[in-house]
C-alpha positions as CSV (number, residue, x, y, z in Angstrom):
1,T,-6.6,16.0,17.8
2,D,-5.0,16.6,14.4
3,D,-3.6,13.0,14.3
4,P,-5.7,10.6,12.3
5,E,-6.7,7.3,13.9
6,S,-6.0,5.5,10.7
7,Y,-5.0,6.2,7.1
8,A,-3.7,4.5,4.0
9,V,-1.5,5.8,1.2
10,L,-2.2,4.4,-2.3
11,T,0.0,5.3,-5.3
12,W,-2.0,4.9,-8.6
13,G,-0.5,3.8,-11.9
14,W,-1.1,1.8,-15.0
15,S,0.6,-1.6,-15.7
16,I,1.0,-3.5,-18.9
17,E,1.6,-6.6,-16.9
18,A,-1.7,-6.2,-14.9
19,G,-3.6,-5.1,-18.0
20,G,-4.8,-1.8,-16.6
21,P,-4.9,0.5,-13.7
22,E,-3.3,-0.7,-10.4
23,A,-2.3,0.8,-7.1
24,V,0.5,0.2,-4.6
25,L,-0.6,0.2,-1.0
26,D,2.4,2.2,0.1
27,E,1.5,2.7,3.7
28,I,-1.2,1.9,6.2
29,F,-1.5,3.1,9.8
30,V,-3.9,2.4,12.6
31,S,-3.4,3.8,16.0
32,E,-5.0,0.8,17.8
33,R,-4.3,-2.7,16.7
34,G,-6.8,-5.5,17.3
35,G,-9.9,-3.3,17.2
36,G,-10.9,-4.0,13.6
37,H,-9.8,-0.6,12.3
38,G,-7.2,-2.0,10.0
39,S,-9.6,-4.6,8.6
40,A,-12.2,-1.9,8.0
41,L,-9.7,0.3,6.2
42,I,-8.5,-2.6,4.0
43,E,-12.1,-3.6,3.1
44,H,-12.8,0.0,2.2
45,L,-9.7,0.2,0.0
46,V,-10.5,-3.0,-1.8
47,A,-14.2,-2.1,-2.4
48,D,-13.1,1.3,-3.7
49,A,-10.5,-0.3,-6.0
50,E,-13.0,-2.7,-7.4
51,E,-15.5,0.1,-8.0
52,R,-12.8,2.1,-9.9
53,G,-12.0,-0.9,-12.0
54,L,-8.4,-1.5,-10.8
55,A,-6.7,-4.6,-12.1
56,R,-4.9,-5.1,-8.7
57,I,-3.5,-3.6,-5.6
58,F,-0.1,-4.8,-4.5
59,L,2.0,-4.1,-1.5
60,E,5.4,-4.9,0.1
61,T,6.0,-6.4,3.5
62,E,9.4,-7.2,5.0
63,L,10.5,-10.8,5.1
64,H,10.4,-11.1,8.8
65,N,6.9,-9.5,9.2
66,D,4.7,-12.6,9.4
67,R,2.0,-10.8,11.3
68,A,1.5,-8.3,8.5
69,R,1.4,-11.0,5.9
70,L,-1.2,-13.0,7.8
71,F,-3.3,-9.8,8.1
72,Y,-3.1,-9.1,4.4
73,E,-3.8,-12.8,3.5
74,R,-7.0,-12.7,5.6
75,H,-8.1,-9.9,3.3
76,G,-7.4,-11.8,0.0
77,F,-3.8,-10.7,-0.7
78,V,-1.5,-13.5,-1.9
79,I,2.2,-13.9,-1.9
80,D,3.7,-13.8,-5.3
81,D,7.2,-14.8,-6.5
82,S,8.4,-11.4,-7.6
83,I,11.2,-9.7,-5.9
84,W,11.2,-5.9,-5.6
85,M,14.4,-4.0,-6.4
86,S,15.2,-0.4,-5.9
87,R,17.8,2.2,-6.6
88,E,18.4,5.0,-4.2
89,F,19.4,8.4,-5.4
90,T,21.4,9.9,-2.6
91,D,21.4,13.4,-4.1
92,L,17.6,13.7,-3.8
93,G,16.7,15.5,-0.6
94,P,15.0,18.5,0.9
95,Q,16.4,20.8,-1.8
96,V,14.6,18.8,-4.5
97,L,11.3,18.9,-2.6
98,A,11.7,22.6,-2.1
99,K,11.9,23.0,-5.9
100,G,8.6,21.2,-6.3
101,V,10.1,18.2,-8.2
């Protein structure tokens, strides 16, 4: 099929706070939970990030998603005390994407 069994989306950046390059783990998907695919994917991402010299990888989980946090904690991620904030731009939509912005 054309559907991947697992994938991850990392957004790369540079942070003064982190002291160098960092990545946001924006999305991770595995088609079958409990088979070790998610762990293998995370281990690959972490090894690749270390090889590239990233200062950190960070991610967001929803407050009620204890299962996800336990998964990430098993792979060395820790909960910090920062609170993410966002601002939505309702005027951004398909017309902006069509313009290549």
